[in-house]
N, C-alpha and C positions, 0 to 999 in steps of 0.2 A: 447551574454553573456550566459555562462552556469551556471544556478543556481541550477542544480540538485545536491543533496548532495551525495558525493562519499563515500561509506562505507570505513573506514580505519581499516585495520586489527590491532588488538592489541595482542601482544604475551602474552601467559598465564604467570601468575606470577610464581615465583619459588615455589617449594614445601615447605610447612611449617608443623610444628607439629600440632596435633589435638588441643592442648591447644592454640597455637598461632592463628590458624585459627578461633577458637571460639571467642577469644578476639577481632579479627579484623573484625568479621562479623557484619555488621549493622543490627539493629533490627527494623522491621517495626511495628509501633503501630497499623496501620490499613492497611488491604490489599486493593490494588487498584481495580477498576472495572475489570471484566474479559470478554473478547470477544472470539469468536471462528472463526478461519480461516480454510477453507476447500479448499484444492488444487486439481484441476482437470488438469492433465498434457498434455492432447492431444489437437491438433489443426489440421485444414485442411492442412495448410502450414505454415512453420516457416518463419516469417518475417526477413529480413536481418539485422534489427537494434535490434532485440529482444534478451535480455540476461536472460529472465526469464526461469524457468524450464518448458519448453514446448517441445513437441515431435510430429513430423508429424505422422499422421495415414497413414503410407505408403501403407498399404493394403486397403485403403479406410475406410470410417466410420464404415463399418461392421466389421473391424478388431479390433475395440476398445472393450476390454473385460469389458463392462459396469457392468454386474452383479457381476463379480469377484472383480472389483475395489470397488464397493459399499459395498460389504461384507468386504473387507479389511478396508475401512474407518470406518465401524462400529466396527470392532475388534480393530482398532487403538484407537478409542475413548474409548472403554471399558477398554483397558489397561491403559489409562491415567486418568481414573476417580478418582483413589485414590489421585492424585495430587490436584484435584480441588473439592473434595467432599464438598457438602453443599454450594458452591458458585453459585451465579446467573449469567447468561449469558446476557450481555447488548446488544450484537449485533452479527450477523453472516455475514460473507463475503465469498462467494463461488467464487474463482478466478482461474486463469489459466495462460497458456492454454486458451481454449475456453469452459468453462463449459456449455454454452448454447447448446453444442453438445449433452448433456445428453437428453435422452428421457424424455417426460413429466412424464411418469410412474416412471422412474428412479429417477428423482428429487423429486417427491412426496414420494417415498420410503425413500430417504435420509432424507428429512425433518421430516418425521414421526419418523424415527429412532433417530434423534437428539432430538426431543421433548420428546420421551419416556425415554431418559437417562439424559437429562440436564434440569436444571431449567431456562428456557428462560423467561425473563421478558415479560409480556403480550404485551407491546408495542415495543418489540425488533426490531431494524432495521435489515432486512434480505435482503442482496444484492446479486444479481447474475450478473456476467459479461457476456456480450453477444456481438457477432459480427453481423454486419448488413447484413449478407447473408440472402437471402430470405427464406431458409429452417428454420433457427433459428427464424426469425421474425414471422413465422406462428405459433410458439409455445408460444408466449407471453401470450396469455390468459390462457393457461394451467399452465404456470409458476406462474401466479398471483393466480390462484385457488389453487395451491399447497402451497402457503404461502409466496412467494416472494413479498416483498412490496417496493423494490427499485431495479431499473434496471440500470446498467452501460454499456453504449454502446461505443464500440471502434470505433469511427468514423474516427479520425485522420485528415481527410481533406474532403472537399466537391468538390475537384478538381480531375478529372480523371487522369490528368498527374502526379500529386503528389501521388495519390494512387498507380499508377503503379510503380513509383519510390520507394515507400515504400514496395512494394511487397504485398500489400493488395489484397484480393481475391474479394472484393466488388467494385462496381462502385459508383459514386456520386449519381446516381439515386436510387440505392439500399440503400444507406445511408439515403437519405431523406425519402424513404418509410419506412425504419426501425424506424426512429425517429417518424414518424407519427403514426405507429402502436403501438410503445411503449407508446406514450403519450395518446393513447386511453385506454390503459390497466392499466397504472400506473400514479399516481400523483406525484411520486418521481423518476425522471429520471436524470441520469448524462450522459453527453457527454464528451468523451475524445477527445481532439484535440492536434495536434502537430504543432509547428512552427519552423522556421529556417530549412526548408526542403531543399533537393537538388535543387539548382537553383531557389528557391522561392524568389519572389520580395515582397517588403513591401505591395504593393497593393493586391497581391494574399493572403498574410497572413491576411490582413484586411478583405477581402471578406470571408475567412473561418470563422473568429471570428464573423463577423456580421451575417453570415448565422446561426451559432450556437446560437447566442443570439436571433435571430428572431424566432427560433423554440419554445422558451418559456420553455425550460427544467429548472427544479429547481436548477440544479447544473452543473457547467462546470469545467472541468480540462484542463488546457492548459500547455503542457510540451514543453520545448526546446528539440529538437532532440539531443541526446547524442550518440557519437560513443563509445559503450561499448566494453571492451575487449572480445575476443573470439566470435565476431560476424562477418559476412561477411562485414558489413559496416566498421568495424574497420580494417580488413585486406586489404580492397580495398575501401578507403574512397571516397564517391561521392563528387561532387563539392557543398560545402555548403556556405551559406552567411557568410561574414566575421563578426568579433566580433562587429563592430560598427553597421552593419545592423541588426544583431541579437538583440543587445541592443535596437535599435529602434523598432523592432518588439515586444519585451517584454513590452516596455513602451506603445506601441499602444494597446496591449492586455489589459493591466491594465486600460487604459483610456477608451477604447471602452466598456469593460464590466461594469466599474463603471457607465458610461453613460446609460447603459441598465438596471441598477438597481441591479447589482450583487455586493456582498461584497467580497473583496479580503481578505480572512481570513487565508490563508496558502500559502506557497511558490508558488504552482501551482493550487490552488483551489479557486473557486469563487462560491458563493451561493446566492440564493434569501433569504430573511428573514426567519429564522427558518428552513432552509433546509441544514445546514452544515452536512457533513457526520459524523454520530455518531461513526461509526466503526473507521474511520481514526482519529477522534479526540481522541479516546482512545489510539491509538498508540502515537500521538503527545504529549499527556499528560502523557506519560510513564506508561500507564495502562498495565495490563496483557493480554496475549492472548495465547490460546492453538491452536497450528497449527497441523492439521492432513492432511494426504495425501502426495503423493510423493514430497520430497524436502521441505515440509512445515517447517517454523521456528516457534518457540514458546518462550514466556517469561513468566515464572511463579514465582510469589513471595510467600514467606512464612515468618513467623515471624523471621526466622533466615537467610534469604538471598534471592537472586534472581538467578534463574537458566535459562539458555538458552538451547534450544534443536533444533536439526535439524533431520527431518525424512530422511530415505533412499531416495536418489534422483531419480534414474532411475525407471520408472514404473515397469520394470521387477524385479528389486531388491526389490522394495516395495511390490509387489504382492507375491514374494517368502518369504518375511519376515512374511507374514500373518500366515503361517503354524506354526511358532514358537512364534508368538506374539512379534517379535523382530523388532519393527519399527524404533527405535531411533538410528540414526547413530552417533550422537555426543551430549553429554550433558556436560555442564560445569557451574560452579558457577561463577558469575561475580564478579571480585575483586573490593575492595573499590576504588583502584586507577583508575579503568575503569568507575565507575559509573557516575562521573560528565560529562565525554564526552558522554556516552550513553544517559544520560538524556538530555543534551543540544542538541545533534544531532536530537532529536525529538522535544523538546519543543520550540526551537528557529526557527523552521519552521513556527510557528504561528505568524502572523503579530502583534497580540496583546500580544505576549509573554505568560508569566505564572505568577500566584500568587507566591510570594516569598516563602510562606510556603510549596508550592507543592514540592519543591526540597527535603526537609527533609522528607515529608510524603511518597514520592515515592522511595527514595534511602536509608533512614535511616541515612543519613549523615547530619551534621550541615552545613548550608549555609556559616557559617563563615570560613569553611575550604577551600573555593574557592574564598575568597574575593580578593586575589591578581589577580587572573585571570579575575574576573568580572571588577575590577577597570582598568586593562590594556585594556580590550575591550572597556570600556567606554572612556578612554583617546584616543583610536584610532578612536573614532566616530562610532563604530560598535554596541554599546549597549546603551540602555537607562534604567535607574534605578530610581525607586521611593521607598518610604518606604515599599510598599507592592507589587510591580510588577517589573518584569524584562522583557524587550522586545528588539528585534533587532531594531536598527535605520533603516531609509530608506537605508542608505549605507550598514548596516549589512544585510539587506534583499537581496541587490544586490550582496554582496560578502559573502555569507553564509559560504562557505567552509573556507574562511579565518578566519571568526569569530570562527568557530568550532575548528580550529586547536589550538587555545589558550587553549582549555580544554583537549587536549590529554595528557595522562599520560607521564611523563618524563622517558624514558627508557634509 
């Protein structure tokens, strides 16, 4: 069973006059929390299932223009500062790609530049994504000293056969070594796992999840493998478990991790007490985030509306844009008719749902405006509502895309 939320494109609204636009724009009484996402676009090898904005370093790691890219990131941030002036940053997430390919000096330089220009909360969660290759693992202590306080390791599996099928460059032994090294340096570690892998059995999936739980990491993410468009796996699909077996795997994941003391708090996320991912919670609660780096997405609210931005995607184009300070490829204001779906696409990923008042706080729209959609989802057994909380039912969690479709604007 595929529970990954599929982004659904919404056509831009028809052009309106300035007066009409102003009258239709929701007004936010309070700005939401603001996070920072930094994208690093290079990796050693592109995995056949990956649809993220990542690019192989075809000339070897020495071909990555680290210094120029870091300078571009700083210039990108400085150009964006007027949009977020005076706002505090609650979390930072450095993702990719494989940002652990950054040198220790480069990462330290980046974090110093961020601190010099932004108001980071003293206890801000600062996450770095890393892959379990032995070269990256050897830098964990330096990453910690630079200011990283949460490490997210892309394990995917502890089985060599499945790692090879996924095109990963590390072995099961390297994965275990990386986990051990990470836990020595960080008390907040996430492990990314995947299930419903090519020719995977239920017993094999269980061994992976049990191995991950036995490591003692604070947070685990368990994703159903999805065949994304424009990937090698989509063009030439490998033999995958059928829907019934995948559903059995999903139930096994939830039961196994619950038994190991992890709380299932989001579609694919499981955490020890007090170890939920602050950065991702901000996304799911429809908070704001500034995205810098090649292809990075951002969502910035103001008292007069919500704007979404996308940076230039290809690293070559992004670096070329640095000379003119022209990093943004697309910028648009989110229309009122789109906001309910956008909010629900995030908030209904949370197993506990959201406080009813949050909808109006984060969208500027009255909850009464979507009562018909809420009641329809409740009648279908996909949604549970009380006087102060709205949450997906157990069935709604299983069929999240179906639940979300009810909030799409009618075009």
